[in-house]
N, C-alpha and C positions, 0 to 999 in steps of 0.2 A: 793238162787233160783235163776237162772242164767237167762241171758235175755233174749232168745228164750222163755223158759219157763213161765217167768212172762204175755209175748206179747201172749201166746197161753192161758192164763189166762182168761185175759182185752179182747182178741179179742174176746174170748169164751161169756163172760158174758153183752157184749153191742153185738154181732149179738144174742145172745141170748134172749135180749130184742127186737130187732126186730123179730124176727120169731115168737116169743109169740106176739104179734103187729098184725103180721099177720092172728093169729089163732083168735083175738079177730074181726078182720074184715070181718071174714067169719065162726064169730059166731059157733066156734066149744065150745067141753065143757073141762072140766082141763086137760083131757091127750093128746086130739089134743094140747092143747097147748105145753102141757111137749114136746111131740112129735117134733111140729114146732120149739120149741127153741134149743130142744137137735141137731137138723137137720142143721138147719143154724148155730150153736156155733160150732160143730166141723168137717162140709163136706170140709169145702175147705185144716183143718189141716190133714185131711182123705186122700184127693186127694193126698197131698204133699206127706204125710209120704208112700204111696203106691209107691207113682213112684219115690223115692229116695230107697225107699226098706229097710225102718228106722224098723226093728223091736224089741218090739211090736208097733206097731202106739201109737202116745201120750198120746189118750185115755184110753188104754188098760194098759196100762206102769203104766197110774194116773188116777183112773178114774175121780178126781174130776173138770174136765169142766163138766160130766154128772151132779153132782153136783149142780154146779152155776148153769148150762143150767133149771135144775128142779125148785131151788129157784126162779130165775128168771120168770120161766112159771107161778110160785103160786103169784108173786108179781103183775104179768100185768092182772093176770086173775082177783083180788080186786080193782086194782087202773085202768085200764085204760078206762072206762066210764068216771074219771077224766077227761081225755085232750081232749081239745078241737079239733084238729085237730090227729087224729093217725096216715093217710099215711104220713103229714109233719113230727110225731115222728121220721116213719118209717125211712122215705126217710136220714134224720139228724144221725140218730142211725148208720144205715148201711153206711153213711160215716166217721163216726169214726172209726169204726166197721174194715171198708175197707181201711185204712192208718196203725192201727195197725196190722193187720192180715198180710198184704203185709210185714212188716217191719217184720217180724213172719219168715214168708218164707225165709228171703232175708238171718236171723239170722240162721231159721236149715240150711238151705243150706250150706252156710259159713263153718258152723263148722263141715260141713261133706266133707270140703274141694271141694267142686262143683266147676264146672269153670264157669268164668262171664255168658255163655248165661242160664247156667240151671239155673243159681242162680236166674236171671232176670224173667224166667219161672216159678218158684217156687214161688216167691213173688206175679205174679199178680198169680197163682191157689191157693195160700190161702187166697190170698182176696176177689176171684170171684166166687168159687163154691158151698160155702155156703148159699151166696144169691139166689146164679143163681138154687139150690134145691125149697129154701124155697118160691119166685117166683114162680117157676114151677108147685113145687102142688100145689100151692094156686089158682092156675091159674091164673095168672095175669102176664099181658107183664111183663118179668125181668128187673131191671135196668140196669141191664149190656148190653141189647136191646135196650133202651131207644133211638132213634133217636132223635141226636141235642144233648147229653149230652158226657159228656166226665166220664169215667167209667173205662175201660181196659185202657184206655190212662190213667191216672191219677195213678192207679196201675202200669202201664209198666215207668210212670216218677219217679213217690218215687221211683221203685225198682232200677230205672240207675239210681241216684241224689245220693244215696245212696252209690253205688257200688262206683261212681265217687269220692265221699266226703271221702269213705274209704283209697282210693287208692293215691287223692295230699293229702288231711288234716290229717286225724289223721287213722289209725287202730283202735282203741280204739272201738269197738262196740255200746257203746251208742252214738256214733257222727253218725255211721247211720242208727242206731234207728230215733236217733232225725230229719236227713237230711229227711228219707224216710217217716216220720208221718209225716212233714212238707211240704212235697212236695209231697204228696199224695193227703192229706187233702184240700190245698188250690188249687189244678187243681179241685178237683170234689167240692170245698164248689164253687169255682168261674165259674162252670161250672150252678150250679146251683143256684146264685146270679145275675150274670152277663151274662150265656148264653153264654159262653167258649164254643167253640166243635171247629169240624175241619169239611172243606169240606166232602159231602157226595158223594155216585156214584150218577148220574143220568142217565137215559137213553139217547141215541140217535139215532132219527131215523136210522133205518139201508142206509146204502150206496149202489146206484146202480152199 
């Protein structure tokens, strides 16, 4: 199993768990759990593959991520009530999945010899679109749009760090994965724990 496929499987599992937790917060039935889990698990990778014109899309070529999502949904359906704070678990699972999915996007784009800007965009797209779809359909403020938190910035930073590491340190894709996951998760976790953020736009009175 190659690096990109392993990352797709892992991110699908963790994103699926977060999607199922979103379904539990919405008090859906088991089919709703599976739908949310699958949507979150494959959303980012689907956007990536469509943009890169990969044929077929990764989960059509190998439906394993759908099975992973379904099993994760069933697990959460029967155990979510045991968690003290489902929202807290959702946020941290999402942070872990973001880091792994960004690395998956980088790995897939590089395997297709995409240029550096395309690799950056594919890393960000793979990491963010599944969670964005989950939150929009759950009628929640998307985590990607939460003011005062690093999310897209964390994904962009991780993808950029991976490219720099692969260029200056080692061309081994494992190094790129480790660097990408560490930087993405580190930035996202720092934002959640310590309030790291970028300055936000503040409107000013119009000049006369």
